[in-house]
PATORGU-198475 format. One record per residue: residue number from 1; residue in one letter; chain; x, y, z of N, C-alpha, C in turn. Coordinates in steps of 0.1 Angstrom, whole numbers, always signed. Layout:
% residues N
+-----+---------+--------+-------+-------+-------+-------+-------+-------+-------+-------+-------+
: num : residuo : cadena :   nc1 :   nc2 :   nc3 :  cac1 :  cac2 :  cac3 :   cc1 :   cc2 :   cc3 :
+-----+---------+--------+-------+-------+-------+-------+-------+-------+-------+-------+-------+
: NUM :       a :      A :     X :     Y :     Z :     X :     Y :     Z :     X :     Y :     Z :
...
+-----+---------+--------+-------+-------+-------+-------+-------+-------+-------+-------+-------+
***
This chain:
% residues 164
+-----+---------+--------+-------+-------+-------+-------+-------+-------+-------+-------+-------+
: num : residuo : cadena :   nc1 :   nc2 :   nc3 :  cac1 :  cac2 :  cac3 :   cc1 :   cc2 :   cc3 :
+-----+---------+--------+-------+-------+-------+-------+-------+-------+-------+-------+-------+
:   1 :       x :      A :  +206 : -1784 :  -490 :  +214 : -1796 :  -494 :  +205 : -1802 :  -506 :
:   2 :       x :      A :  +213 : -1807 :  -515 :  +207 : -1813 :  -527 :  +200 : -1826 :  -522 :
:   3 :       x :      A :  +190 : -1830 :  -530 :  +182 : -1842 :  -525 :  +190 : -1855 :  -524 :
:   4 :       x :      A :  +198 : -1857 :  -533 :  +207 : -1869 :  -533 :  +222 : -1865 :  -535 :
:   5 :       x :      A :  +230 : -1871 :  -529 :  +246 : -1869 :  -529 :  +252 : -1880 :  -535 :
:   6 :       x :      A :  +263 : -1877 :  -541 :  +272 : -1889 :  -545 :  +281 : -1893 :  -535 :
:   7 :       x :      A :  +287 : -1906 :  -537 :  +296 : -1911 :  -527 :  +307 : -1901 :  -523 :
:   8 :       x :      A :  +312 : -1895 :  -534 :  +322 : -1884 :  -532 :  +318 : -1873 :  -523 :
:   9 :       x :      A :  +306 : -1868 :  -527 :  +301 : -1857 :  -518 :  +299 : -1862 :  -504 :
:  10 :       x :      A :  +295 : -1872 :  -502 :  +292 : -1879 :  -487 :  +305 : -1879 :  -480 :
:  11 :       x :      A :  +315 : -1885 :  -489 :  +329 : -1887 :  -483 :  +334 : -1873 :  -478 :
:  12 :       x :      A :  +333 : -1864 :  -487 :  +337 : -1849 :  -484 :  +331 : -1845 :  -472 :
:  13 :       x :      A :  +317 : -1846 :  -470 :  +311 : -1840 :  -459 :  +312 : -1848 :  -446 :
:  14 :       x :      A :  +314 : -1861 :  -446 :  +316 : -1869 :  -433 :  +329 : -1871 :  -430 :
:  15 :       x :      A :  +338 : -1870 :  -439 :  +353 : -1872 :  -436 :  +357 : -1888 :  -438 :
:  16 :       x :      A :  +346 : -1896 :  -441 :  +348 : -1909 :  -444 :  +354 : -1911 :  -458 :
:  17 :       x :      A :  +361 : -1922 :  -461 :  +365 : -1923 :  -475 :  +353 : -1932 :  -481 :
:  18 :       x :      A :  +353 : -1931 :  -495 :  +345 : -1939 :  -503 :  +344 : -1953 :  -499 :
:  19 :       x :      A :  +357 : -1958 :  -498 :  +359 : -1972 :  -495 :  +352 : -1974 :  -482 :
:  20 :       x :      A :  +354 : -1967 :  -472 :  +346 : -1970 :  -458 :  +332 : -1968 :  -460 :
:  21 :       x :      A :  +327 : -1959 :  -468 :  +312 : -1959 :  -470 :  +307 : -1972 :  -476 :
:  22 :       x :      A :  +314 : -1977 :  -487 :  +309 : -1989 :  -493 :  +312 : -2001 :  -484 :
:  23 :       x :      A :  +321 : -2000 :  -474 :  +323 : -2011 :  -464 :  +311 : -2011 :  -455 :
:  24 :       x :      A :  +308 : -1999 :  -449 :  +297 : -1997 :  -440 :  +284 : -2003 :  -446 :
:  25 :       x :      A :  +282 : -2000 :  -459 :  +270 : -2006 :  -465 :  +271 : -2021 :  -467 :
:  26 :       x :      A :  +282 : -2026 :  -470 :  +284 : -2041 :  -471 :  +283 : -2048 :  -458 :
:  27 :       x :      A :  +287 : -2043 :  -447 :  +285 : -2050 :  -435 :  +272 : -2046 :  -428 :
:  28 :       x :      A :  +263 : -2039 :  -434 :  +251 : -2035 :  -429 :  +248 : -2024 :  -419 :
:  29 :       x :      A :  +260 : -2016 :  -417 :  +257 : -2003 :  -410 :  +249 : -1994 :  -416 :
:  30 :       x :      A :  +250 : -1993 :  -430 :  +242 : -1985 :  -437 :  +233 : -1994 :  -446 :
:  31 :       x :      A :  +219 : -1989 :  -446 :  +210 : -1997 :  -455 :  +214 : -1996 :  -469 :
:  32 :       x :      A :  +210 : -2006 :  -478 :  +213 : -2005 :  -491 :  +210 : -1990 :  -497 :
:  33 :       x :      A :  +221 : -1983 :  -502 :  +219 : -1969 :  -508 :  +213 : -1971 :  -522 :
:  34 :       x :      A :  +201 : -1964 :  -525 :  +196 : -1962 :  -538 :  +205 : -1959 :  -548 :
:  35 :       x :      A :  +204 : -1964 :  -560 :  +213 : -1961 :  -571 :  +207 : -1952 :  -583 :
:  36 :       x :      A :  +215 : -1943 :  -589 :  +210 : -1936 :  -599 :  +210 : -1946 :  -612 :
:  37 :       x :      A :  +203 : -1943 :  -623 :  +202 : -1951 :  -634 :  +216 : -1957 :  -639 :
:  38 :       x :      A :  +226 : -1948 :  -636 :  +239 : -1954 :  -642 :  +247 : -1963 :  -631 :
:  39 :       x :      A :  +240 : -1966 :  -620 :  +246 : -1974 :  -609 :  +253 : -1968 :  -597 :
:  40 :       x :      A :  +255 : -1954 :  -598 :  +261 : -1947 :  -587 :  +252 : -1945 :  -575 :
:  41 :       x :      A :  +257 : -1947 :  -563 :  +250 : -1945 :  -552 :  +245 : -1931 :  -551 :
:  42 :       x :      A :  +233 : -1930 :  -545 :  +227 : -1916 :  -542 :  +222 : -1916 :  -529 :
:  43 :       x :      A :  +230 : -1907 :  -520 :  +226 : -1907 :  -505 :  +216 : -1897 :  -503 :
:  44 :       x :      A :  +207 : -1899 :  -493 :  +198 : -1889 :  -490 :  +202 : -1882 :  -475 :
:  45 :       x :      A :  +195 : -1872 :  -472 :  +198 : -1863 :  -460 :  +197 : -1874 :  -449 :
:  46 :       x :      A :  +188 : -1882 :  -447 :  +187 : -1892 :  -436 :  +199 : -1901 :  -435 :
:  47 :       x :      A :  +206 : -1904 :  -447 :  +217 : -1913 :  -447 :  +229 : -1905 :  -440 :
:  48 :       x :      A :  +230 : -1892 :  -444 :  +240 : -1883 :  -437 :  +238 : -1882 :  -422 :
:  49 :       x :      A :  +226 : -1880 :  -417 :  +222 : -1879 :  -403 :  +225 : -1893 :  -395 :
:  50 :       x :      A :  +223 : -1904 :  -402 :  +226 : -1918 :  -397 :  +242 : -1919 :  -396 :
:  51 :       x :      A :  +248 : -1915 :  -405 :  +262 : -1915 :  -406 :  +269 : -1907 :  -396 :
:  52 :       x :      A :  +263 : -1895 :  -394 :  +269 : -1887 :  -382 :  +267 : -1894 :  -369 :
:  53 :       x :      A :  +256 : -1901 :  -367 :  +254 : -1908 :  -354 :  +263 : -1920 :  -354 :
:  54 :       x :      A :  +266 : -1927 :  -365 :  +275 : -1937 :  -364 :  +290 : -1933 :  -362 :
:  55 :       x :      A :  +293 : -1921 :  -367 :  +307 : -1915 :  -363 :  +308 : -1912 :  -349 :
:  56 :       x :      A :  +296 : -1907 :  -343 :  +296 : -1905 :  -328 :  +300 : -1917 :  -320 :
:  57 :       x :      A :  +293 : -1929 :  -325 :  +294 : -1941 :  -319 :  +310 : -1945 :  -320 :
:  58 :       x :      A :  +314 : -1944 :  -331 :  +328 : -1948 :  -334 :  +338 : -1940 :  -325 :
:  59 :       x :      A :  +336 : -1927 :  -324 :  +343 : -1916 :  -317 :  +344 : -1920 :  -303 :
:  60 :       x :      A :  +331 : -1925 :  -297 :  +331 : -1929 :  -283 :  +336 : -1943 :  -281 :
:  61 :       x :      A :  +341 : -1950 :  -290 :  +348 : -1963 :  -289 :  +338 : -1975 :  -290 :
:  62 :       x :      A :  +327 : -1973 :  -295 :  +319 : -1984 :  -297 :  +325 : -1992 :  -310 :
:  63 :       x :      A :  +327 : -2005 :  -306 :  +333 : -2013 :  -318 :  +322 : -2016 :  -330 :
:  64 :       x :      A :  +328 : -2020 :  -341 :  +319 : -2022 :  -352 :  +309 : -2032 :  -349 :
:  65 :       x :      A :  +312 : -2042 :  -343 :  +301 : -2052 :  -339 :  +290 : -2047 :  -331 :
:  66 :       x :      A :  +293 : -2037 :  -322 :  +282 : -2030 :  -314 :  +274 : -2021 :  -323 :
:  67 :       x :      A :  +281 : -2015 :  -332 :  +274 : -2006 :  -341 :  +265 : -2014 :  -350 :
:  68 :       x :      A :  +269 : -2025 :  -355 :  +261 : -2034 :  -364 :  +250 : -2039 :  -357 :
:  69 :       x :      A :  +251 : -2042 :  -343 :  +239 : -2046 :  -335 :  +230 : -2036 :  -334 :
:  70 :       x :      A :  +235 : -2023 :  -332 :  +225 : -2012 :  -331 :  +219 : -2009 :  -344 :
:  71 :       x :      A :  +226 : -2011 :  -356 :  +220 : -2009 :  -369 :  +208 : -2019 :  -371 :
:  72 :       x :      A :  +212 : -2033 :  -366 :  +200 : -2042 :  -369 :  +188 : -2039 :  -361 :
:  73 :       x :      A :  +190 : -2034 :  -349 :  +179 : -2031 :  -340 :  +171 : -2018 :  -346 :
:  74 :       x :      A :  +179 : -2009 :  -351 :  +172 : -1998 :  -358 :  +164 : -2002 :  -370 :
:  75 :       x :      A :  +168 : -2012 :  -377 :  +161 : -2017 :  -390 :  +148 : -2022 :  -386 :
:  76 :       x :      A :  +145 : -2027 :  -372 :  +134 : -2033 :  -368 :  +123 : -2021 :  -365 :
:  77 :       x :      A :  +127 : -2008 :  -365 :  +118 : -1998 :  -364 :  +114 : -1996 :  -347 :
:  78 :       x :      A :  +102 : -1991 :  -345 :   +97 : -1988 :  -332 :   +97 : -2000 :  -323 :
:  79 :       x :      A :   +97 : -2011 :  -328 :   +96 : -2025 :  -318 :  +109 : -2024 :  -311 :
:  80 :       x :      A :  +119 : -2019 :  -315 :  +132 : -2020 :  -308 :  +137 : -2008 :  -301 :
:  81 :       x :      A :  +128 : -1998 :  -300 :  +132 : -1986 :  -293 :  +138 : -1988 :  -279 :
:  82 :       x :      A :  +132 : -1998 :  -271 :  +135 : -2000 :  -258 :  +150 : -2007 :  -258 :
:  83 :       x :      A :  +153 : -2017 :  -267 :  +165 : -2022 :  -268 :  +176 : -2014 :  -272 :
:  84 :       x :      A :  +173 : -2004 :  -282 :  +183 : -1995 :  -284 :  +186 : -1984 :  -275 :
:  85 :       x :      A :  +176 : -1981 :  -267 :  +179 : -1971 :  -253 :  +187 : -1978 :  -246 :
:  86 :       x :      A :  +185 : -1991 :  -241 :  +193 : -1999 :  -232 :  +207 : -1999 :  -237 :
:  87 :       x :      A :  +208 : -2002 :  -250 :  +222 : -2004 :  -256 :  +229 : -1990 :  -255 :
:  88 :       x :      A :  +224 : -1980 :  -257 :  +230 : -1966 :  -257 :  +231 : -1962 :  -242 :
:  89 :       x :      A :  +222 : -1965 :  -232 :  +225 : -1963 :  -219 :  +238 : -1971 :  -213 :
:  90 :       x :      A :  +240 : -1983 :  -218 :  +252 : -1992 :  -213 :  +264 : -1985 :  -219 :
:  91 :       x :      A :  +263 : -1980 :  -233 :  +274 : -1975 :  -240 :  +278 : -1961 :  -233 :
:  92 :       x :      A :  +269 : -1953 :  -229 :  +271 : -1941 :  -223 :  +278 : -1943 :  -209 :
:  93 :       x :      A :  +273 : -1953 :  -202 :  +280 : -1957 :  -189 :  +294 : -1960 :  -191 :
:  94 :       x :      A :  +297 : -1968 :  -201 :  +311 : -1971 :  -204 :  +320 : -1959 :  -208 :
:  95 :       x :      A :  +314 : -1950 :  -216 :  +320 : -1938 :  -220 :  +323 : -1929 :  -207 :
:  96 :       x :      A :  +312 : -1928 :  -199 :  +315 : -1921 :  -186 :  +327 : -1926 :  -178 :
:  97 :       x :      A :  +327 : -1939 :  -177 :  +338 : -1946 :  -169 :  +352 : -1942 :  -175 :
:  98 :       x :      A :  +352 : -1943 :  -188 :  +364 : -1940 :  -196 :  +369 : -1924 :  -193 :
:  99 :       x :      A :  +358 : -1916 :  -194 :  +361 : -1902 :  -190 :  +365 : -1899 :  -177 :
: 100 :       x :      A :  +360 : -1907 :  -167 :  +363 : -1905 :  -153 :  +379 : -1910 :  -152 :
: 101 :       x :      A :  +381 : -1921 :  -157 :  +396 : -1926 :  -156 :  +406 : -1917 :  -164 :
: 102 :       x :      A :  +402 : -1911 :  -174 :  +410 : -1902 :  -180 :  +412 : -1888 :  -172 :
: 103 :       x :      A :  +401 : -1885 :  -166 :  +403 : -1873 :  -157 :  +412 : -1876 :  -144 :
: 104 :       x :      A :  +411 : -1889 :  -140 :  +421 : -1891 :  -129 :  +435 : -1891 :  -134 :
: 105 :       x :      A :  +437 : -1896 :  -147 :  +450 : -1897 :  -153 :  +455 : -1883 :  -156 :
: 106 :       x :      A :  +446 : -1874 :  -159 :  +450 : -1860 :  -163 :  +454 : -1852 :  -149 :
: 107 :       x :      A :  +446 : -1857 :  -139 :  +451 : -1851 :  -125 :  +464 : -1856 :  -121 :
: 108 :       x :      A :  +467 : -1868 :  -124 :  +480 : -1874 :  -119 :  +491 : -1867 :  -127 :
: 109 :       x :      A :  +488 : -1865 :  -141 :  +498 : -1859 :  -149 :  +501 : -1844 :  -144 :
: 110 :       x :      A :  +489 : -1838 :  -141 :  +492 : -1823 :  -137 :  +499 : -1824 :  -123 :
: 111 :       x :      A :  +497 : -1831 :  -114 :  +504 : -1832 :  -102 :  +519 : -1834 :  -105 :
: 112 :       x :      A :  +522 : -1844 :  -114 :  +535 : -1846 :  -117 :  +542 : -1836 :  -124 :
: 113 :       x :      A :  +535 : -1828 :  -132 :  +542 : -1816 :  -138 :  +544 : -1806 :  -128 :
: 114 :       x :      A :  +536 : -1803 :  -119 :  +537 : -1794 :  -108 :  +549 : -1798 :  -100 :
: 115 :       x :      A :  +551 : -1810 :   -98 :  +562 : -1815 :   -90 :  +575 : -1813 :   -97 :
: 116 :       x :      A :  +575 : -1815 :  -110 :  +588 : -1813 :  -118 :  +591 : -1797 :  -118 :
: 117 :       x :      A :  +581 : -1790 :  -120 :  +583 : -1775 :  -120 :  +589 : -1770 :  -106 :
: 118 :       x :      A :  +584 : -1776 :   -95 :  +590 : -1771 :   -83 :  +603 : -1776 :   -81 :
: 119 :       x :      A :  +607 : -1788 :   -87 :  +622 : -1792 :   -88 :  +630 : -1782 :   -96 :
: 120 :       x :      A :  +624 : -1780 :  -106 :  +632 : -1770 :  -117 :  +635 : -1757 :  -111 :
: 121 :       x :      A :  +626 : -1752 :  -103 :  +627 : -1739 :   -95 :  +638 : -1740 :   -85 :
: 122 :       x :      A :  +641 : -1751 :   -78 :  +650 : -1753 :   -67 :  +665 : -1756 :   -74 :
: 123 :       x :      A :  +665 : -1761 :   -86 :  +677 : -1764 :   -94 :  +685 : -1750 :   -98 :
: 124 :       x :      A :  +699 : -1752 :   -97 :  +707 : -1740 :  -102 :  +704 : -1740 :  -119 :
: 125 :       x :      A :  +703 : -1727 :  -123 :  +700 : -1725 :  -137 :  +711 : -1725 :  -146 :
: 126 :       x :      A :  +724 : -1726 :  -142 :  +736 : -1726 :  -150 :  +735 : -1738 :  -159 :
: 127 :       x :      A :  +738 : -1735 :  -173 :  +739 : -1745 :  -182 :  +749 : -1755 :  -180 :
: 128 :       x :      A :  +747 : -1768 :  -183 :  +756 : -1780 :  -181 :  +757 : -1784 :  -167 :
: 129 :       x :      A :  +747 : -1779 :  -157 :  +746 : -1783 :  -144 :  +736 : -1795 :  -143 :
: 130 :       x :      A :  +740 : -1807 :  -143 :  +729 : -1819 :  -141 :  +730 : -1823 :  -127 :
: 131 :       x :      A :  +719 : -1828 :  -122 :  +718 : -1835 :  -109 :  +724 : -1848 :  -112 :
: 132 :       x :      A :  +731 : -1854 :  -102 :  +736 : -1866 :  -104 :  +729 : -1875 :   -93 :
: 133 :       x :      A :  +727 : -1888 :   -96 :  +722 : -1897 :   -86 :  +708 : -1899 :   -86 :
: 134 :       x :      A :  +701 : -1900 :   -74 :  +687 : -1903 :   -74 :  +678 : -1892 :   -78 :
: 135 :       x :      A :  +667 : -1894 :   -85 :  +659 : -1884 :   -90 :  +648 : -1884 :   -79 :
: 136 :       x :      A :  +640 : -1873 :   -79 :  +630 : -1871 :   -69 :  +616 : -1876 :   -75 :
: 137 :       x :      A :  +617 : -1887 :   -85 :  +605 : -1892 :   -90 :  +598 : -1901 :   -79 :
: 138 :       x :      A :  +605 : -1903 :   -68 :  +599 : -1911 :   -58 :  +589 : -1904 :   -49 :
: 139 :       x :      A :  +589 : -1890 :   -52 :  +579 : -1883 :   -44 :  +565 : -1885 :   -47 :
: 140 :       x :      A :  +556 : -1888 :   -38 :  +541 : -1890 :   -41 :  +535 : -1879 :   -47 :
: 141 :       x :      A :  +528 : -1881 :   -59 :  +520 : -1869 :   -65 :  +506 : -1872 :   -65 :
: 142 :       x :      A :  +501 : -1881 :   -56 :  +487 : -1885 :   -55 :  +485 : -1894 :   -45 :
: 143 :       x :      A :  +474 : -1893 :   -39 :  +471 : -1903 :   -29 :  +469 : -1918 :   -35 :
: 144 :       x :      A :  +474 : -1928 :   -29 :  +472 : -1940 :   -35 :  +458 : -1945 :   -37 :
: 145 :       x :      A :  +455 : -1951 :   -49 :  +441 : -1955 :   -52 :  +438 : -1967 :   -46 :
: 146 :       x :      A :  +427 : -1969 :   -39 :  +423 : -1982 :   -32 :  +419 : -1991 :   -43 :
: 147 :       x :      A :  +412 : -1987 :   -52 :  +407 : -1996 :   -63 :  +411 : -1990 :   -77 :
: 148 :       x :      A :  +416 : -1997 :   -85 :  +419 : -1993 :   -98 :  +406 : -1993 :  -107 :
: 149 :       x :      A :  +405 : -1982 :  -115 :  +394 : -1979 :  -125 :  +393 : -1991 :  -133 :
: 150 :       x :      A :  +383 : -1998 :  -134 :  +381 : -2010 :  -143 :  +382 : -2006 :  -159 :
: 151 :       x :      A :  +378 : -1993 :  -162 :  +379 : -1988 :  -176 :  +393 : -1988 :  -180 :
: 152 :       x :      A :  +403 : -1987 :  -171 :  +417 : -1986 :  -174 :  +422 : -1999 :  -180 :
: 153 :       x :      A :  +416 : -2010 :  -176 :  +420 : -2023 :  -182 :  +412 : -2028 :  -193 :
: 154 :       x :      A :  +400 : -2022 :  -195 :  +392 : -2026 :  -206 :  +396 : -2020 :  -219 :
: 155 :       x :      A :  +395 : -2029 :  -230 :  +397 : -2022 :  -243 :  +384 : -2014 :  -247 :
: 156 :       x :      A :  +387 : -2005 :  -257 :  +377 : -1996 :  -261 :  +364 : -2004 :  -265 :
: 157 :       x :      A :  +353 : -2001 :  -259 :  +341 : -2009 :  -264 :  +338 : -2022 :  -256 :
: 158 :       x :      A :  +347 : -2027 :  -247 :  +344 : -2039 :  -240 :  +342 : -2036 :  -226 :
: 159 :       x :      A :  +334 : -2044 :  -220 :  +331 : -2044 :  -205 :  +343 : -2049 :  -199 :
: 160 :       x :      A :  +348 : -2042 :  -188 :  +358 : -2047 :  -179 :  +356 : -2062 :  -175 :
: 161 :       x :      A :  +368 : -2071 :  -175 :  +367 : -2084 :  -173 :  +360 : -2087 :  -159 :
: 162 :       x :      A :  +361 : -2078 :  -149 :  +354 : -2082 :  -136 :  +339 : -2079 :  -137 :
: 163 :       x :      A :  +333 : -2074 :  -149 :  +319 : -2073 :  -150 :  +312 : -2082 :  -158 :
: 164 :       x :      A :  +321 : -2091 :  -165 :  +316 : -2100 :  -177 :  +307 : -2112 :  -171 :
+-----+---------+--------+-------+-------+-------+-------+-------+-------+-------+-------+-------+
***
């Protein structure tokens, strides 16, 4: 890799737009990017590594405010390692809760699909024959849940209301 990349090159490599890269710099997610004599930004390999991590945080649902808090801690150096680790541990727990909720939803969808396939196999296959009246959607496709997953009620990156 070249020693320094232009904003267009970084945009191409990260999938972010030049506008987003400038925005990230303006709001403090990226430290001030050094400039060439003509004023153009010149990104280093470390900038790309940091952007890749920010994209992971964004992909896992961390809100911009959380990313900004993490960036501020990062700028403090080794003194903030413990706080950064705690922040990432909390975020990881939230991501794991979302994944578990999605897995439950996937299981419910799979059961419903299997239910409809079973119905389709029992139905006559002649065209234009439609079942009239009640559908079989009232058939249970999973065990009733005792407690709803808090992650299903939470917005991405926020703690569920019952844990605040």
